[in-house]
C-alpha positions as CSV (number, residue, x, y, z in Angstrom):
1,M,-94.3,-96.4,152.8
2,V,-97.6,-95.8,154.6
3,G,-98.9,-98.7,156.7
4,M,-102.6,-99.3,156.2
5,A,-105.4,-101.4,157.5
6,V,-108.9,-102.0,156.2
7,L,-112.0,-102.4,158.4
8,G,-114.8,-104.2,156.6
9,C,-114.2,-106.8,153.9
10,G,-117.5,-106.7,152.0
11,R,-117.8,-105.7,148.4
12,I,-116.5,-102.2,148.8
13,G,-114.0,-103.0,151.5
14,R,-112.4,-105.8,149.4
15,M,-112.1,-103.4,146.5
16,H,-110.4,-100.8,148.6
17,A,-108.1,-103.5,150.1
18,R,-107.0,-104.5,146.6
19,N,-106.3,-100.9,145.6
20,L,-104.2,-100.4,148.7
21,A,-102.3,-103.7,148.2
22,R,-101.4,-102.5,144.7
23,H,-100.5,-99.0,145.7
24,P,-96.7,-98.3,145.2
25,R,-96.4,-96.1,148.3
26,A,-98.7,-97.9,150.7
27,R,-98.4,-101.2,152.5
28,L,-101.6,-103.1,153.4
29,L,-100.8,-104.7,156.7
30,M,-104.0,-106.2,158.0
31,V,-107.8,-106.4,157.5
32,F,-110.6,-107.0,159.9
33,D,-114.3,-107.9,159.6
34,I,-116.7,-109.2,162.2
35,L,-117.5,-112.0,159.6
36,A,-114.4,-114.1,159.8
37,E,-115.0,-115.7,156.4
38,A,-115.0,-112.3,154.7
39,A,-111.7,-111.3,156.4
40,Q,-110.1,-114.7,155.6
41,Q,-111.0,-114.5,151.9
42,T,-109.6,-111.0,151.6
43,A,-106.4,-111.8,153.6
44,A,-105.8,-114.9,151.7
45,E,-106.2,-113.2,148.3
46,L,-103.9,-110.3,149.2
47,G,-101.4,-112.1,151.5
48,V,-102.0,-109.9,154.6
49,K,-102.7,-110.5,158.3
50,I,-106.2,-110.9,159.7
51,A,-106.7,-108.7,162.8
52,R,-108.6,-110.3,165.6
53,S,-110.3,-107.1,166.7
54,V,-110.6,-103.4,165.9
55,D,-108.4,-102.8,169.0
56,E,-105.6,-104.8,167.5
57,V,-105.7,-102.6,164.4
58,L,-105.8,-99.4,166.3
59,S,-103.0,-100.4,168.7
60,A,-100.6,-101.4,165.8
61,G,-97.8,-98.9,165.7
62,D,-97.0,-99.6,162.1
63,V,-100.5,-98.7,161.0
64,G,-100.7,-95.0,160.1
65,G,-104.0,-95.0,158.2
66,V,-107.3,-96.9,158.5
67,L,-109.8,-97.3,155.8
68,V,-113.4,-97.8,157.1
69,A,-115.7,-99.7,154.9
70,T,-118.1,-101.1,157.5
71,P,-121.9,-100.6,157.8
72,T,-122.9,-97.0,158.2
73,D,-124.0,-97.3,161.8
74,T,-120.4,-98.2,162.8
75,H,-118.7,-95.2,161.1
76,V,-119.0,-92.8,164.0
77,P,-117.5,-95.0,166.7
78,L,-114.8,-96.3,164.4
79,I,-113.8,-92.8,163.3
80,A,-113.7,-91.6,166.9
81,S,-111.6,-94.5,168.1
82,A,-109.2,-94.3,165.1
83,V,-108.6,-90.6,165.6
84,K,-108.0,-91.1,169.4
85,A,-105.5,-93.8,168.5
86,G,-103.6,-91.3,166.3
87,K,-104.6,-92.9,163.0
88,A,-105.7,-91.0,159.8
89,V,-109.0,-92.2,158.5
90,L,-110.6,-92.7,155.1
91,C,-114.2,-93.5,155.7
92,E,-116.9,-94.5,153.2
93,K,-119.9,-92.2,152.9
94,P,-122.0,-91.2,154.7
95,V,-120.5,-90.2,158.1
96,D,-123.7,-91.4,159.7
97,L,-127.4,-91.5,158.9
98,D,-128.1,-89.2,161.9
99,L,-126.9,-85.6,161.5
100,E,-126.8,-84.9,165.2
101,R,-124.7,-88.0,165.8
102,A,-122.3,-87.0,163.1
103,Q,-122.0,-83.5,164.5
104,A,-121.4,-84.9,168.0
105,C,-118.6,-87.1,166.6
106,W,-116.9,-84.0,165.2
107,S,-117.3,-82.2,168.6
108,E,-115.6,-85.3,170.2
109,I,-112.6,-85.5,167.8
110,A,-112.1,-81.9,166.7
111,G,-109.6,-81.1,169.5
112,G,-107.3,-83.9,168.4
113,K,-106.5,-82.4,165.0
114,P,-108.2,-85.2,163.2
115,R,-107.1,-86.3,159.7
116,V,-110.3,-87.7,158.3
117,M,-111.3,-88.1,154.6
118,I,-114.8,-89.0,153.5
119,G,-115.2,-91.3,150.5
120,F,-117.0,-89.1,148.0
121,N,-115.2,-91.0,145.2
122,R,-116.9,-89.1,142.3
123,R,-114.7,-86.1,143.1
124,F,-111.8,-88.2,141.8
125,D,-113.4,-89.2,138.5
126,A,-111.1,-87.8,135.9
127,S,-113.9,-86.3,133.8
128,F,-115.8,-84.8,136.7
129,R,-112.6,-83.4,138.1
130,A,-111.5,-81.9,134.8
131,L,-114.9,-80.3,134.4
132,R,-114.6,-78.7,137.8
133,E,-111.1,-77.4,137.1
134,R,-112.1,-75.9,133.8
135,L,-115.2,-74.3,135.5
136,Q,-112.9,-72.8,138.2
137,R,-110.6,-71.5,135.6
138,G,-113.5,-69.5,134.2
139,E,-113.7,-71.3,130.8
140,I,-117.5,-70.9,130.7
141,G,-117.7,-67.7,132.8
142,T,-119.9,-67.6,135.8
143,L,-121.8,-70.8,136.6
144,E,-125.5,-70.3,136.2
145,L,-127.0,-73.8,135.9
146,A,-125.8,-77.3,136.6
147,V,-127.6,-80.6,136.0
148,I,-126.4,-83.7,137.8
149,T,-127.8,-87.1,136.7
150,S,-127.3,-90.3,138.6
151,R,-129.4,-93.4,137.9
152,D,-128.8,-96.9,139.1
153,P,-129.2,-99.8,136.8
154,A,-131.6,-101.7,139.1
155,P,-133.2,-101.3,142.6
156,P,-131.2,-102.8,145.4
157,P,-132.8,-105.6,147.5
158,A,-135.3,-104.8,150.3
159,T,-132.7,-105.8,152.9
160,Y,-130.4,-103.1,151.6
161,I,-133.2,-100.4,151.5
162,K,-134.2,-101.1,155.1
163,A,-130.7,-100.2,156.4
164,S,-129.7,-97.6,153.8
165,G,-131.2,-94.5,155.4
166,G,-133.3,-93.8,152.3
167,L,-132.6,-92.5,148.8
168,M,-131.5,-89.0,150.0
169,R,-128.9,-90.2,152.6
170,D,-127.8,-93.2,150.7
171,M,-127.8,-92.4,146.9
172,S,-128.4,-88.7,146.5
173,I,-125.8,-87.8,149.1
174,H,-123.1,-88.3,146.4
175,D,-124.9,-85.7,144.2
176,F,-125.3,-83.3,147.1
177,D,-121.5,-83.4,147.5
178,M,-121.0,-83.0,143.8
179,A,-123.3,-79.9,143.8
180,R,-121.1,-78.4,146.5
181,Y,-117.9,-79.4,144.6
182,L,-119.1,-77.5,141.6
183,A,-121.1,-74.6,143.0
184,G,-119.9,-74.1,146.6
185,D,-122.2,-73.8,149.6
186,I,-125.9,-74.3,149.1
187,A,-128.5,-71.9,150.4
188,Q,-131.9,-73.5,149.5
189,V,-133.2,-77.0,148.8
190,H,-136.5,-78.0,147.1
191,A,-137.2,-81.7,146.6
192,F,-139.8,-83.8,144.9
193,G,-139.9,-87.6,145.2
194,A,-142.0,-90.5,144.0
195,N,-142.3,-94.3,143.9
196,L,-142.2,-95.0,140.1
197,V,-139.9,-98.0,140.0
198,D,-140.4,-100.6,142.8
199,P,-143.6,-100.8,145.0
200,A,-141.6,-102.7,147.6
201,I,-139.4,-99.6,148.2
202,G,-142.5,-97.5,148.8
203,K,-143.8,-100.1,151.3
204,L,-140.5,-99.6,153.3
205,G,-141.2,-95.9,153.5
206,D,-138.7,-94.8,150.9
207,I,-138.8,-93.3,147.4
208,D,-137.0,-94.6,144.3
209,T,-137.1,-91.4,142.1
210,C,-136.4,-87.8,142.9
211,S,-135.8,-84.4,141.4
212,V,-134.0,-81.9,143.7
213,S,-133.5,-78.2,143.0
214,L,-130.7,-76.4,144.8
215,R,-129.8,-72.7,144.9
216,A,-126.1,-72.1,145.7
217,K,-125.1,-69.1,147.8
218,S,-123.4,-67.8,144.6
219,G,-126.9,-67.7,143.0
220,A,-126.3,-70.7,140.7
221,L,-129.1,-73.2,140.3
222,I,-128.4,-77.0,140.4
223,Q,-130.8,-79.7,139.4
224,I,-130.3,-83.3,140.6
225,N,-132.2,-86.2,139.2
226,N,-132.0,-89.7,140.6
227,S,-133.7,-93.1,139.8
228,R,-133.2,-96.5,141.2
229,R,-133.7,-98.0,137.7
230,C,-132.0,-97.3,134.4
231,V,-132.6,-100.0,131.7
232,Y,-129.5,-98.9,129.7
233,G,-127.0,-99.1,132.5
234,Y,-125.4,-96.9,135.2
235,D,-126.2,-93.3,134.0
236,Q,-123.7,-90.8,135.4
237,R,-123.5,-87.3,133.8
238,I,-122.9,-83.7,134.6
239,E,-123.7,-80.5,132.7
240,A,-122.5,-77.1,133.7
241,F,-123.9,-74.0,131.9
242,G,-122.4,-70.6,132.3
243,S,-122.4,-67.1,131.0
244,N,-119.8,-68.0,128.3
245,G,-120.7,-71.6,127.4
246,M,-121.2,-75.1,128.7
247,L,-119.2,-78.0,129.9
248,Q,-120.4,-81.6,129.9
249,A,-119.1,-84.9,131.3
250,G,-120.8,-88.0,129.9
251,N,-121.2,-91.7,130.5
252,Q,-118.4,-94.2,130.1
253,Y,-118.5,-97.1,127.7
254,A,-116.5,-100.4,127.5
255,T,-115.1,-99.1,124.1
256,T,-115.5,-96.1,121.9
257,V,-116.6,-98.1,118.9
258,E,-119.8,-96.8,117.2
259,S,-121.9,-98.8,114.6
260,W,-123.5,-97.2,111.6
261,S,-125.9,-99.2,109.4
262,A,-129.2,-99.1,107.5
263,E,-131.0,-100.0,110.8
264,R,-129.3,-97.6,113.1
265,T,-126.9,-94.7,113.3
266,G,-124.2,-94.1,115.9
267,A,-125.1,-97.2,118.0
268,R,-122.6,-97.5,120.8
269,E,-121.6,-100.1,123.4
270,P,-123.8,-100.3,126.5
271,V,-123.2,-97.9,129.3
272,L,-121.1,-99.5,132.1
273,N,-123.5,-101.3,134.4
274,F,-122.1,-101.1,137.9
275,F,-120.6,-98.4,140.1
276,I,-117.4,-100.3,140.7
277,E,-116.8,-100.5,137.0
278,R,-117.8,-96.9,136.3
279,Y,-115.7,-95.5,139.1
280,R,-112.9,-98.0,139.1
281,E,-110.2,-95.4,138.4
282,A,-111.8,-92.9,140.7
283,Y,-111.6,-95.3,143.6
284,T,-107.9,-95.8,142.8
285,S,-107.3,-92.1,142.7
286,E,-109.2,-91.6,145.9
287,V,-106.9,-94.0,147.8
288,D,-103.9,-92.3,146.2
289,A,-105.0,-88.9,147.4
290,F,-105.4,-90.3,150.9
291,V,-101.9,-91.8,150.9
292,S,-100.4,-88.6,149.4
293,S,-102.1,-86.5,152.1
294,L,-100.6,-88.8,154.7
295,E,-97.1,-88.7,153.2
296,E,-97.1,-84.9,152.6
297,G,-99.0,-83.7,155.6
298,R,-101.6,-82.0,153.4
299,P,-105.2,-81.5,154.5
300,M,-107.6,-84.3,153.7
301,S,-110.2,-83.5,151.0
302,P,-113.1,-84.2,151.0
303,D,-112.9,-83.9,154.8
304,F,-115.3,-84.5,157.7
305,A,-116.9,-81.0,157.1
306,D,-117.7,-82.0,153.6
307,G,-119.4,-85.2,154.9
308,L,-121.4,-83.1,157.4
309,A,-122.5,-80.7,154.7
310,A,-123.7,-83.4,152.3
311,L,-125.6,-85.1,155.1
312,R,-127.2,-81.7,156.1
313,L,-128.4,-81.3,152.5
314,A,-129.9,-84.8,152.5
315,V,-131.8,-84.0,155.7
316,A,-133.0,-80.7,154.2
317,A,-134.2,-82.5,151.1
318,E,-136.2,-85.0,153.2
319,E,-137.7,-82.0,155.1
320,S,-138.7,-80.5,151.7
321,L,-140.2,-83.8,150.7
322,R,-142.3,-84.0,153.8
323,T,-143.5,-80.3,153.7
324,G,-143.4,-79.4,150.1
325,A,-141.6,-76.3,151.0
326,V,-138.3,-74.8,150.0
327,V,-135.8,-75.4,152.9
328,G,-133.2,-72.8,153.7
329,L,-129.8,-73.6,155.1
330,D,-128.0,-71.4,157.6
């Protein structure tokens, strides 16, 4: 039984804590949040201890793994401290908003044989994972084109945008990781962005809509399209096209019922409207993969290097937005 602690009891942290509390091979021992009320609510719901500090969590001998679900600017110091304390870490994306700071973190912890997993939960979505496995088996031959669609149901509040790091480092970073998951390392990035949804986002210096083209080192081309607004729900789709055919993974619905009438044909339930609903099973599988890696001593995946690679793509996309040029990656 793996002893676990959760740092951060906001929306995503509480969801992770619930998943750990239900896990058959993990034991959630304690939670911590600088906001005492958030920690109290989570601890009371799940019947676990409230840690008084991060140090109390990291000094606990029965805690083998720490799940970090705190604000992004705390990820680097918490990862470093946890690794030095001998804990395995599952950290929400991104590693950091600053690439150099993230790289410095790796330089600091690399010598300690760190066991760090980064929370790119979409890799654990059953449909996306099956698509990738079938792609790797050669079902559609050589990958030539991939289209990754990710559109939020509505823009987040301005307070979120201010601290988010921008569309590329906050939202598109999931899709940059998915591009690597499907096509391997990326050689070139060309990004277009615009403010088509919410003028307030533009006033904060960010964009709300983007189209990013990537060229993988294999030669495959990937197109990512993102929007902060989607009136029909949380739109999450992948298409992979190859020399021998195509694979698609579509949206999820509350049920599979379709309606046929004189007014409409094939009308379906609305698309799921929130990321926690859409990726509920993926988050559960992500935690299970982390626990299994701890139990079996297997490498973590996606690991710190994957987190750095996705952040590097986000930085390259921002450079392309500024300059209008295709940005190459070493």
